[in-house]
C-alpha positions in Angstrom: -24.8 -33.9 26.8 -25.2 -30.3 26.0 -28.6 -28.8 26.9 -30.1 -25.6 25.5 -33.3 -24.4 27.2 -36.3 -24.1 24.9 -36.8 -20.5 26.1 -33.6 -19.6 24.3 -35.2 -20.3 21.0 -38.4 -18.5 21.8 -36.7 -15.4 23.0 -34.4 -15.0 20.0 -34.8 -11.8 18.0 -35.1 -12.4 14.3 -33.7 -9.9 11.8 -34.1 -10.0 8.1 -30.7 -9.9 6.2 -30.8 -9.0 2.5 -27.9 -10.9 0.9 -27.3 -13.5 -1.8 -24.2 -14.7 0.0 -24.8 -17.8 2.2 -21.3 -17.4 3.8 -22.4 -14.0 5.2 -25.5 -15.5 6.7 -23.5 -18.2 8.3 -21.0 -15.7 9.8 -23.8 -13.5 11.0 -25.7 -16.3 12.8 -22.5 -17.6 14.4 -22.0 -14.1 15.9 -25.8 -13.6 16.5 -25.9 -16.7 18.7 -23.7 -14.9 21.3 -26.4 -12.2 21.4 -29.5 -14.3 21.1 -30.2 -12.9 17.7 -31.0 -14.9 14.5 -30.5 -13.5 11.0 -32.9 -14.7 8.3 -31.7 -14.5 4.7 -33.8 -12.6 2.3 -32.7 -12.9 -1.3 -33.4 -10.3 -3.9 -31.7 -7.9 -6.3 -31.2 -4.4 -5.1 -29.3 -1.7 -7.0 -25.7 -1.2 -5.7 -24.6 2.4 -6.1 -21.0 3.1 -7.2 -19.2 4.6 -4.2 -15.8 4.3 -2.6 -17.4 4.0 0.9 -19.0 0.6 1.8 -21.2 2.5 4.4 -22.9 4.5 1.6 -23.5 1.4 -0.4 -25.0 -0.5 2.5 -27.1 2.5 3.4 -28.7 2.9 0.0 -29.3 -0.8 -0.3 -31.0 -1.0 3.1 -33.3 1.9 2.2 -34.2 0.2 -1.1 -34.8 -3.2 0.6 -37.0 -1.6 3.2 -39.1 0.2 0.6 -39.7 -3.2 -1.1 -40.4 -5.2 2.1 -41.7 -2.7 4.6 -40.0 -4.8 7.3 -37.0 -4.2 9.5 -34.0 -5.3 7.5 -30.2 -5.1 7.4 -27.7 -5.0 4.5 -24.0 -5.6 4.9 -21.3 -4.5 2.5 -17.6 -5.0 2.9 -14.3 -4.1 1.2 -10.6 -4.9 1.2 -8.6 -1.7 1.1 -5.0 -2.3 0.2 -2.8 0.7 1.2 -0.1 0.5 -1.6 -2.9 0.2 -4.2 -4.5 3.4 -3.0 -7.3 1.5 -1.3 -8.1 -0.8 -4.3 -10.2 -2.9 -4.6 -12.1 -1.3 -1.7 -15.9 -1.2 -2.3 -15.4 -3.1 -5.6 -13.9 -6.1 -3.8 -16.5 -8.6 -4.8 -16.3 -7.7 -8.5 -12.5 -7.7 -8.5 -12.5 -11.1 -6.7 -14.8 -12.6 -9.4 -12.6 -11.1 -12.2 -9.0 -11.8 -10.9 -9.3 -13.6 -7.6 -6.7 -13.9 -4.9 -4.0 -14.7 -7.4 -4.7 -11.5 -9.3 -4.3 -9.4 -6.2 -1.0 -11.1 -5.4 0.2 -10.3 -8.9 -0.8 -6.6 -8.5 1.4 -6.6 -5.3 4.4 -8.2 -7.0 7.7 -6.5 -5.8 5.7 -4.2 -3.5 7.0 -4.1 0.1 4.0 -2.5 1.8 1.3 -5.2 1.9 -0.9 -3.6 4.5 -4.6 -3.9 4.0 -7.8 -3.1 6.0 -10.9 -5.2 5.8 -14.0 -3.0 6.4 -17.6 -4.1 7.0 -20.6 -1.8 7.1 -24.0 -2.9 8.2 -27.0 -0.7 7.5 -30.1 -1.3 9.7 -33.4 0.1 8.5 -36.7 0.1 10.2 -39.7 2.4 9.9 -38.2 5.0 12.2 -34.5 5.0 11.6 -31.4 4.1 9.6 -28.3 3.1 11.6 -24.8 2.2 10.3 -22.4 -0.2 12.2 -18.8 -0.5 11.0 -16.0 -2.9 11.8 -12.4 -2.7 10.6 -9.5 -5.2 10.8 -5.9 -4.3 9.9 -3.7 -7.0 8.3 -1.4 -7.8 5.5 -1.7 -9.5 2.1 0.3 -12.7 2.0 2.8 -13.6 -0.7 0.6 -16.6 -1.7 -2.8 -18.1 -0.7 -2.8 -20.1 2.5 -5.6 -22.3 3.8 -8.8 -23.7 2.3 -11.6 -22.5 4.5 -13.7 -19.3 4.4 -14.4 -17.4 1.2 -13.3 -14.5 -0.9 -9.9 -13.0 0.2 -9.6 -15.2 3.3 -6.6 -17.2 1.9 -4.5 -14.0 1.4 -5.5 -11.9 4.5 -3.4 -12.3 7.6 -4.8 -10.1 10.5 -2.3 -8.0 12.4 -0.4 -9.9 15.1 -1.2 -13.3 13.7 0.8 -15.8 11.6 -2.2 -17.4 10.0 -4.7 -16.3 7.3 -8.4 -16.4 7.9 -8.6 -19.4 5.5 -6.1 -21.2 7.8 -7.9 -20.4 11.0 -11.7 -19.9 10.8 -11.9 -19.4 14.6 -9.4 -16.5 14.3 -11.7 -15.0 11.7 -14.8 -15.5 13.9 -13.0 -13.7 16.7 -11.3 -10.8 14.9 -12.9 -10.2 11.6 -14.3 -6.9 10.3 -17.7 -8.5 10.1 -17.5 -9.8 13.6 -16.8 -6.3 14.9 -19.6 -4.8 12.9 -22.2 -7.5 13.9 -21.2 -7.3 17.6 -21.9 -3.5 17.4 -25.2 -4.2 15.7 -26.3 -7.0 18.1 -25.3 -5.0 21.2 -27.3 -2.0 19.9 -30.3 -4.3 19.1 -30.3 -5.8 22.6 -30.4 -2.3 24.1 -33.1 -0.9 21.9 
């Protein structure tokens, strides 16, 4: 039988996470458990600026969310930057995914040899005194066809460098190597030091 001391739950830090994406909350809390931090979802619409840099988008959104709530809060934004498409879809990844999906990205890359891509995550942390940005990047390739049926978004077509499986084929691989994992590890380590 696995035993978790009650003190573990009472000593957990809780941070508000402004997002409408339940998958992001699940990923954040999987990572947060390793650092004794819990992320609590706060839903709400905030304006998303048009910018090529996900860090700028997260920063503006966190400032807006903090003004509304007057509580310490984080916002995460991410993008898939495909080298041969000049970084497209980048900061517009969510919109592009909803319009053309993974199959649309594969069609855009038809007959293109260079399939390198970088997944980038930027977390903006805002409290009454400061604004901090934490970034994570993972290099990989776009597969020739979707593979796997777990995860969300571009997981079925993103294969991290040095691996034979996509994130949708191996959720544990994603948990260990993803852009979001790297950004949240940085945030959590910083939170536990401050």
